[in-house]
C-alpha positions in Angstrom: -8.1 18.0 31.6 -12.1 16.9 30.5 -12.5 14.9 33.6 -12.4 17.1 36.6 -11.3 15.1 39.8 -7.8 14.0 41.2 -6.2 11.0 39.3 -6.4 7.7 41.3 -2.9 6.6 41.7 -2.7 2.6 40.1 -2.3 0.0 42.6 0.7 -1.9 41.7 0.6 -4.7 44.8 1.8 -7.9 44.6 -2.0 -9.7 44.8 -3.3 -8.1 41.8 -0.4 -8.8 40.1 -0.8 -12.8 41.1 -4.6 -12.4 40.3 -3.8 -11.2 36.8 -2.3 -14.4 36.5 -4.0 -16.9 38.1 -8.0 -15.2 36.7 -10.0 -17.8 34.2 -9.7 -17.5 30.8 -11.0 -13.9 29.7 -13.9 -13.1 28.2 -13.8 -13.4 23.9 -15.0 -9.6 23.5 -16.0 -7.2 25.5 -18.0 -4.1 25.2 -17.7 -0.7 27.7 -19.3 2.5 27.3 -17.5 5.5 28.8 -19.3 8.8 29.5 -17.3 11.9 29.2 -18.2 14.9 30.9 -19.6 18.6 29.9 -16.2 20.7 29.0 -16.2 24.4 29.9 -16.6 25.1 26.7 -19.8 23.7 26.3 -20.6 24.8 29.4 -20.2 28.6 28.3 -22.8 28.1 25.9 -25.2 26.1 28.0 -25.2 22.7 26.9 -27.6 20.9 28.5 -26.9 16.5 29.3 -28.9 14.1 27.2 -32.2 13.4 28.4 -32.1 9.6 29.0 -28.5 8.6 29.1 -27.2 6.8 32.2 -24.1 9.2 33.5 -22.9 6.9 36.4 -20.8 3.8 36.0 -22.4 0.9 36.6 -21.7 -1.7 39.0 -19.3 -5.6 37.5 -22.5 -7.3 38.6 -24.8 -5.6 36.6 -25.5 -7.5 33.1 -26.5 -6.4 30.4 -25.9 -3.0 31.3 -28.4 -0.2 30.0 -26.6 2.9 29.2 -29.8 4.7 27.3 -33.3 4.9 28.0 -35.9 7.5 26.4 -39.2 7.1 28.0 -40.4 10.4 26.3 -42.9 10.3 24.3 -45.2 7.3 26.0 -43.0 4.8 24.8 -39.3 3.0 25.9 -36.6 3.2 23.6 -33.9 1.8 25.4 -29.9 1.0 24.3 -28.2 -1.8 26.4 -26.9 -5.2 26.5 -23.1 -3.6 27.3 -20.6 -5.3 29.7 -20.4 -2.1 31.6 -20.5 1.9 31.4 -18.2 4.1 32.9 -19.6 7.6 34.6 -18.3 11.1 33.8 -16.1 11.0 37.2 -14.2 7.5 36.5 -10.8 8.0 35.8 -8.4 6.4 33.2 -7.2 4.4 36.3 -10.8 3.0 37.0 -11.6 2.3 33.5 -8.4 0.3 32.9 -9.3 -1.6 36.3 -12.5 -2.0 35.3 -12.2 -2.4 31.3 -8.7 -4.4 30.7 -6.8 -5.1 32.9 -8.5 -8.6 33.5 -7.4 -9.1 29.6 -3.9 -8.9 30.2 -3.8 -12.1 31.7 -4.1 -13.7 27.8 -0.7 -11.7 27.4 0.4 -13.2 29.9 0.0 -17.1 28.8 1.5 -15.5 25.1 -1.7 -14.8 23.6 -3.5 -11.1 22.6 -5.4 -8.3 24.4 -6.6 -5.8 22.1 -8.2 -2.4 23.2 -10.3 -0.2 20.7 -11.9 2.9 21.9 -14.3 4.4 18.9 -16.4 7.4 19.1 -17.8 10.4 17.9 -15.4 13.7 16.7 -14.5 15.0 20.3 -15.6 12.0 22.6 -12.3 11.6 24.8 -11.2 8.2 22.8 -7.5 10.1 22.5 -7.1 10.9 26.6 -8.2 7.3 27.4 -6.2 5.4 24.9 -2.5 8.0 25.4 -3.7 9.9 28.9 -3.8 14.1 28.9 -1.1 16.1 31.4 -0.5 14.2 34.8 -2.9 11.2 34.0 -1.6 8.4 32.0 -3.5 6.8 29.5 -4.5 3.1 29.3 -1.7 2.5 27.2 0.3 3.0 29.9 -1.6 1.7 32.4 -1.5 -1.8 31.2 2.2 -1.5 30.2 3.0 -0.6 33.8 0.8 -3.4 35.1 2.6 -6.0 32.6 6.2 -4.7 33.4 5.4 -5.6 36.5 4.6 -9.4 36.3 7.4 -9.5 34.1 9.4 -8.1 36.2 8.1 -10.2 38.8 8.6 -13.7 37.0 12.5 -13.2 36.7 12.8 -14.3 33.4 14.6 -11.5 31.3 10.9 -10.9 29.2 10.5 -7.2 28.5 8.2 -4.9 26.0 9.1 -4.2 22.5 7.0 -1.2 21.4 5.8 0.3 18.0 3.9 3.3 17.1 1.9 3.9 13.5 -1.2 5.9 12.4 -3.2 5.6 9.8 -3.8 9.3 8.3 -5.4 9.5 4.5 -5.0 5.8 4.2 -1.1 6.1 4.1 0.5 4.8 7.1 3.5 6.6 9.0 5.2 5.6 11.6 5.9 7.6 14.6 8.0 6.5 17.0 11.3 8.6 16.7 12.3 11.8 16.2 11.1 12.0 12.6 7.6 10.7 10.9 8.6 8.0 8.5 5.8 7.0 5.5 5.6 3.8 5.3 4.1 0.9 2.6 2.3 -2.5 3.0 3.4 -5.3 1.5 2.1 -9.2 1.9 5.6 -11.4 1.7 5.8 -15.0 0.0 4.4 -16.3 3.7 0.9 -14.4 2.9 1.8 -11.8 6.3 1.4 -8.4 5.8 4.3 -6.5 6.3 4.5 -2.9 7.3 7.9 -1.7 4.9 9.8 1.3 6.4 13.4 2.3 5.6 15.2 0.3 3.3 19.1 -0.5 2.6 20.2 -2.1 -0.4 23.7 -4.1 -1.1 25.0 -5.8 -3.7 26.3 -9.7 -3.9 30.1 -10.2 -4.2 30.9 -10.1 -7.1 32.2 -14.1 -6.9 28.9 -15.0 -6.0 26.9 -13.4 -8.7 28.6 -15.8 -11.8 29.9 -12.8 -13.5 27.8 -13.1 -16.4 28.4 -9.8 -17.5 31.7 -10.4 -19.3 30.1 -13.1 -21.5 27.0 -11.5 -22.5 26.6 -7.8 -24.9 26.2 -4.2 -23.0 22.9 -4.5 -24.4 22.0 -8.3 -22.8 23.2 -7.3 -20.0 20.4 -5.0 -19.4 18.0 -8.4 -19.1 19.5 -9.9 -16.1 17.6 -9.4 -12.5 19.4 -7.4 -10.1 21.1 -9.5 -7.7 21.0 -7.0 -4.2 20.2 -7.9 -1.1 17.5 -4.9 0.3 16.7 -4.9 3.8 13.5 -3.6 4.3 13.2 -2.4 8.1 9.7 -3.0 9.7 8.5 -0.1 12.0 10.9 1.3 14.5 11.1 -0.3 17.5 11.6 0.8 21.3 12.7 -1.8 24.3 10.3 -0.6 27.4 12.3 -2.2 30.8 11.0 0.5 33.2 7.6 2.5 33.1 10.4 5.5 32.6 11.1 3.8 29.0 7.6 4.7 28.0 7.8 8.7 27.8 9.1 8.2 23.7 5.8 6.2 23.2 3.6 9.2 24.6 6.4 11.6 23.1 5.9 10.5 19.3 1.9 9.6 19.9 1.4 13.1 21.1 3.8 15.6 19.1 4.1 13.3 15.4 0.3 12.4 14.8 -2.1 14.1 13.1 -4.0 16.9 13.8 -6.9 19.0 13.0 -10.2 20.3 14.0 -13.1 18.7 13.4 -16.6 19.9 13.3 -16.9 19.6 17.4 -13.2 19.8 17.9 -10.4 22.4 17.4 -7.7 19.9 18.4 -8.5 16.6 17.1 -6.6 13.3 16.1 -7.3 13.2 12.5 -5.3 9.8 12.6 -6.1 6.2 13.6 -3.0 5.4 16.1 -1.6 2.0 16.5 0.3 1.1 19.6 1.6 -2.4 19.9 4.1 -3.8 22.4 4.9 -7.2 22.2 6.8 -9.4 25.2 10.0 -10.5 24.1 13.5 -11.8 25.5 17.1 -11.1 24.3 17.1 -14.4 23.1 14.2 -14.0 20.6 15.2 -10.5 19.5 18.4 -12.0 18.0 17.2 -14.9 17.0 14.6 -12.8 14.7 17.7 -10.7 13.0 18.9 -13.6 12.1 16.0 -15.0 10.5 15.6 -11.9 9.0 19.3 -11.2 7.7 19.0 -15.3 6.1 15.7 -14.0 4.5 17.2 -11.2 3.2 19.4 -13.5 1.3 17.2 -15.2 -0.4 15.5 -13.3 -3.4 19.3 -12.1 -4.9 20.7 -15.8 -4.8 17.6 -16.8 -7.0 17.6 -14.1 -9.2 21.9 -14.8 -9.5 20.4 -18.8 -10.4 17.8 -17.0 -13.1 20.1 -14.9 -14.7 22.7 -17.8 -15.5 19.1 -19.6 -17.0 18.4 -16.1 -19.0 22.4 -16.3 -20.1 21.7 -20.2 -21.9 18.8 -18.6 -23.5 21.3 -15.7 -25.1 24.0 -17.6 -26.1 22.9 -21.5 -26.3 19.9 -21.0 -27.2 17.1 -19.7 -30.0 13.5 -20.1 -31.7 11.9 -20.6 -28.4 8.5 -20.9 -29.0 5.6 -23.1 -27.5 3.0 -26.2 -28.6 1.1 -28.6 -27.6 2.9 -32.0 -26.9 1.2 -35.6 -26.0 1.4 -36.5 -22.2 4.0 -39.4 -23.4 5.7 -36.9 -25.5 10.0 -36.9 -24.2 10.5 -34.0 -22.4 13.8 -31.8 -21.6 13.7 -30.5 -17.7 17.3 -30.2 -17.8 16.9 -26.3 -18.2 13.7 -24.2 -17.8 12.8 -21.1 -18.7 12.7 -18.1 -16.4 9.1 -16.8 -17.6 7.9 -21.1 -17.8 9.8 -22.7 -15.2 7.5 -25.5 -15.0 7.7 -26.1 -18.6 10.1 -28.0 -20.3 11.6 -28.5 -23.9 9.9 -30.7 -26.3 11.2 -32.1 -30.0 9.1 -29.7 -31.9 8.6 -32.5 -34.2 6.3 -34.4 -31.2 3.7 -31.9 -31.3 1.5 -28.8 -32.5 3.0 -25.0 -32.5 0.5 -22.7 -30.8 0.2 -19.1 -31.6 0.4 -16.7 -28.3 0.9 -13.6 -30.0 -2.2 -12.6 -29.0 -2.0 -14.7 -25.5 -4.4 -16.9 -24.1 -8.2 -15.6 -24.1 -10.4 -17.4 -21.7 -8.2 -20.5 -22.2 -8.4 -20.6 -25.5 -5.4 -20.8 -28.3 -4.9 -20.9 -31.9 -2.4 -23.6 -33.1 -0.2 -22.6 -36.5 -1.3 -24.3 -39.9 -5.4 -24.6 -38.7 -6.3 -20.7 -38.7 -9.6 -22.1 -40.3 -10.2 -23.9 -37.0 -10.4 -20.7 -35.3 -9.3 -21.2 -31.2 -9.9 -24.2 -28.5 -9.3 -25.2 -25.4 -6.3 -27.5 -25.1 -8.8 -30.3 -24.0 -10.9 -29.2 -27.4 -7.5 -29.6 -29.8 -6.9 -33.2 -28.1 -10.1 -34.0 -29.5 -9.6 -32.7 -32.9 -6.6 -34.0 -33.5 -7.8 -37.6 -31.8 -5.0 -37.5 -29.4 -5.9 -38.8 -25.4 -4.5 -35.4 -23.7 -1.9 -32.5 -24.2 0.1 -31.0 -22.5 1.5 -27.0 -22.8 5.5 -27.2 -23.5 8.1 -25.1 -25.2 10.2 -25.7 -27.8 13.9 -24.5 -28.9 17.2 -24.9 -30.8 20.7 -24.8 -30.9 22.5 -21.4 -31.8 25.2 -22.1 -34.2 28.9 -20.7 -34.5 31.2 -20.7 -36.6 34.0 -21.6 -34.5 34.1 -25.2 -34.0 33.5 -26.2 -30.5 32.6 -22.8 -29.5 28.7 -23.3 -28.2 30.2 -26.5 -26.4 32.5 -24.5 -25.1 30.1 -22.0 -23.4 27.5 -24.9 -22.0 31.0 -26.0 -19.7 31.1 -22.6 -18.7 27.5 -22.2 -17.8 27.1 -25.6 -16.6 29.6 -24.7 -14.0 28.5 -21.7 -13.1 24.9 -22.9 -12.0 26.1 -25.8 -10.4 27.7 -22.7 -8.4 24.6 -20.3 -7.9 22.3 -23.5 -6.8 24.8 -24.7 -3.9 24.5 -21.3 -2.8 21.0 -20.7 -3.2 20.7 -24.4 -1.5 23.0 -23.2 1.5 21.1 -19.6 2.1 17.5 -21.9 1.9 19.3 -23.7 4.6 20.6 -21.3 6.5 16.8 -19.7 6.5 15.5 -22.8 7.3 18.0 -23.6 10.1 17.0 -19.6 11.6 13.4 -20.5 11.7 14.0 -23.5 13.8 16.2 -21.6 15.6 13.3 -18.9 16.5 10.2 -21.6 16.7 12.8 -23.3 19.6 12.7 -19.9 21.7 9.6 -19.2 21.5 8.6 -23.2 22.1 10.7 -23.5 24.9 10.6 -19.9 26.5 8.3 -18.3 29.3 4.5 -19.0 28.7 4.6 -15.2 28.3 7.0 -14.8 25.3 5.5 -13.5 22.4 2.5 -12.4 24.3 1.0 -8.3 22.7 -0.9 -6.0 23.8 -2.8 -3.8 20.8 -4.5 -0.8 21.7 -5.5 1.0 18.7 -7.0 4.7 19.2 -9.6 5.2 16.1 -10.4 8.6 14.9 -13.7 10.3 15.7 -16.4 9.4 13.4 -17.7 13.1 11.4 -20.5 14.4 9.7 -18.6 16.8 7.8 -19.8 18.8 5.1 -16.7 20.7 5.4 -15.1 21.4 1.6 -10.7 21.1 1.1 -8.6 18.8 3.4 -10.8 18.6 6.2 -13.8 17.1 4.4 -11.1 14.8 2.7 -9.7 13.6 5.8 -13.4 13.4 6.9 -13.9 11.0 4.7 -11.2 8.7 5.0 -12.0 8.0 8.6 -15.4 7.5 8.2 -14.8 5.3 5.0 -12.2 3.3 7.0 -14.3 3.0 10.1 -16.9 1.1 8.6 -14.7 -1.1 6.8 -13.8 -2.1 10.8 -17.4 -2.1 11.6 -18.2 -4.6 8.7 -15.2 -7.1 9.9 -16.4 -6.6 13.3 -20.3 -7.7 12.2 -18.7 -10.7 10.7 -16.5 -11.5 13.4 -18.9 -11.9 15.8 -21.5 -13.6 13.4 -23.9 -11.0 12.9 -23.2 -11.0 9.0 -23.3 -14.0 7.0 -20.3 -12.6 4.4 -17.0 -13.2 5.1 -14.5 -10.7 7.1 -13.0 -8.2 4.3 -9.9 -7.3 5.8 -8.6 -5.6 2.8 -11.2 -3.2 2.3 -9.1 -1.2 4.1 -5.7 -0.6 5.1 -6.6 0.1 8.8 -8.9 -3.3 9.3 -5.4 -5.1 7.0 -3.5 -4.1 9.8 -5.2 -5.2 12.3 -6.0 -8.4 10.9 -3.1 -10.4 12.3 -4.6 -10.1 15.7 -8.3 -10.0 15.3 -8.3 -13.6 13.4 -5.0 -14.7 12.5 -5.1 -16.6 8.8 -4.1 -20.2 8.6 -0.2 -19.1 7.8 -0.5 -16.5 10.7 2.0 -17.3 13.7 -0.8 -16.1 16.2 -2.8 -19.0 14.4 -5.2 -20.5 17.6 -3.3 -18.3 20.2 -6.2 -16.7 22.4 -7.2 -13.5 21.3 -9.4 -11.1 23.5 -11.0 -7.8 22.3 -12.1 -4.6 24.4 -14.3 -2.2 22.8 -14.5 1.3 24.4 -17.4 3.3 23.4 -16.6 7.1 23.8 -19.8 9.1 23.6 -20.5 12.6 25.0 -23.5 13.5 27.1 -24.3 17.0 24.9 -27.7 17.2 24.3 -26.7 18.3 21.1 -25.1 15.5 20.0 -27.8 13.4 20.7 -27.7 11.7 17.3 -24.1 11.3 17.0 -24.4 9.8 20.7 -27.0 7.1 19.8 -25.2 6.4 16.5 -22.4 5.4 18.8 -24.4 3.7 21.2 -25.9 1.4 18.4 -22.7 0.5 16.8 -21.3 -0.7 20.3 -24.7 -2.9 21.1 -24.4 -4.3 18.2 -20.7 -6.1 19.3 -22.7 -6.3 22.5 -25.4 -8.6 21.4 -24.0 -11.0 19.6 -21.2 -11.7 21.9 -24.4 -13.3 24.0 -27.0 -14.5 21.7 -27.6 -17.2 24.3 -28.6 -14.7 26.6 -31.4 -13.1 24.7 -31.7 -9.7 23.9 -31.9 -8.5 27.5 -33.7 -5.2 26.2 -36.2 -6.0 23.2 -37.2 -3.7 20.7 -40.4 -1.6 21.2 -43.6 -3.0 18.9 -42.9 0.5 16.6 -39.3 -0.8 16.6 -40.7 -4.4 15.2 -43.6 -2.6 13.0 -41.2 -0.2 11.3 -38.8 -3.4 10.8 -41.3 -5.1 9.2 -43.0 -2.4 6.8 -39.3 -1.9 5.8 -39.0 -6.1 4.4 -40.9 -5.4 1.4 -38.1 -2.6 0.6 -35.1 -4.7 1.2 -36.7 -7.7 -1.1 -37.1 -5.0 -4.4 -34.0 -2.9 -3.9 -31.3 -4.1 -6.2 -28.8 -5.4 -3.9 -25.9 -4.0 -5.1 -27.5 -0.1 -5.6 -28.5 -1.2 -1.4 -25.5 -2.4 -0.6 -23.7 0.7 -2.7 -26.0 3.3 -0.7 -25.2 1.7 2.6 -21.0 2.4 2.1 -21.8 6.3 0.4 -24.1 7.1 3.4 -21.5 5.3 5.8 -18.7 7.1 4.1 -20.1 10.3 4.4 -22.7 11.1 6.8 -21.5 8.4 9.6 -24.4 10.2 11.8 -27.1 8.5 10.1 -28.0 5.0 11.5 -29.2 1.9 9.7 -32.6 2.7 10.0 -32.4 6.7 8.8 -30.8 5.0 5.8 -34.0 2.1 5.5 -36.6 5.4 5.5 -34.9 7.0 2.7 -35.3 3.8 0.9 -38.3 3.7 1.2 -39.0 7.0 0.5 -37.2 6.6 -3.2 -38.9 2.8 -3.5 -38.6 1.7 -6.8 -35.8 5.0 -7.7 -33.1 3.2 -5.7 -31.1 3.9 -8.6 -31.9 7.4 -8.8 -30.7 7.7 -5.0 -27.5 6.4 -5.4 -27.0 9.3 -8.6 -27.9 11.8 -6.3 -26.1 11.0 -3.2 -23.3 10.5 -5.2 -23.6 13.7 -6.9 -24.0 15.5 -3.7 -21.0 14.2 -1.3 -18.8 12.8 -3.9 -18.8 16.0 -5.9 -17.7 17.8 -2.7 -14.9 15.2 -2.2 -13.3 16.7 -5.5 -13.6 20.4 -5.4 
């Protein structure tokens, strides 16, 4: 371990557990800095500590902790405003008790407590979250404390754990004997789902209307699949006791992608997300019933649509589109699967339109009036002197040589449609009832039920100009960290733009915990987050360390705007900022944004101030700068 000291055992006394529950509401966002000691290899190479960097822990009573204060050169350049500083000699237990233990009270109230470890590569993030050797990580210590609280409550609660990683913009399930590739999908409720292994079974033939016997082999090819597809999410492990956490630790260490970085021979090259939800047996069983009921609905809908496809193969032909007065009679007893909201009109009541080229910019052409060009529906209404026109369909009966054949087919299909609709209604009713039961269990259960622990070990930012696999890894890591930074800026009201969680898979995975949407089951729930900024004290990493601190300082300062800035910028910094304002006004905003994004992805060691200086040098030639940067960095990615 790089923390060379005795690991103090975690005090699991009843008093601390009681205090966890009775504490007042915890802070929404806290930002702590942890300084690791110099490693033996660094000491062997003669590495020295960064002047001005504080290496000892601050007291909990010390507000707006200053981590770095360089007074060399005759002026002060301080970086502070943090919730606290954890010094080189502190153990993971000490970090947990200071930084994250107070946040667990949110979980006991059914909310979310999140911890993010951010830092330059080799700064000790994985050591903090996962642990090393005999020293347990923060995820283990948090689960241990929470398990004791749940056991003491005596309400049958336990933890359900899952582990995944994001590597090269792909999601992998780590919990198990093998690593499983996953996909992300938005369901009909707007919820992001992680899809793992899938299995499919067909609906019974008696429940699919058996339409193939009425259709030709070629016509049958147009029927929709009626398969019940069960898509598993991330694999989960039930955690009743501390010993059950060993499987989570093993998966994090053995399955996670690792490789070399510019500072570390065995570096984590992926973002690792550990999630633990507070559940009970009733909740898990109810969730299984919901999932089963939900899986049946899509094939049931397809079975209904298949009957409708059959109707338009056997009963109707010459389907065309037209514009009709709103007062025209319409038959909505049938629907076409491509236009389920449109009814059928008498072709003599309206005007047939030509959609062979599609509807471009809302403009359509009317057959027989080609010389009048394409118009909007409102303009066609004015053209024909009609108050209002609506889009609709027309059709005609298929003629059979055999008398009564059409009527016989219609009767058969009407019966099949009624049967399929009844099955679909029953499936919908079952699903609604399953969801209702699940919500009743949540509402009537213990307060902690549904609480969540979320710990994220972010891959280290790196300044990497190596070619090949390593450079691609670094580019993906830096790009996702930049997206996360922008989301944090928006959530902290530092940026006026709306948080763009869909800019990366990392932020998409974290959105439901950080900023639940209106349709999220976590909407209006309590949420608290801790950012643990990990830094190295090595002087040769000065630039990377200072940029990492500025990343964390952004949120530390934004969380307490009413207190004012504890460490105001120097006159030099103010002067520099004022000089750079004209550059910001003259530069094309899109080019400026692209330049910041490019440097953020490929040169994370450059601060915003560094990029502003570069922009100033290229004032009036920003487009040229962008092209040069793309040629330099994007060509390396493609090599």
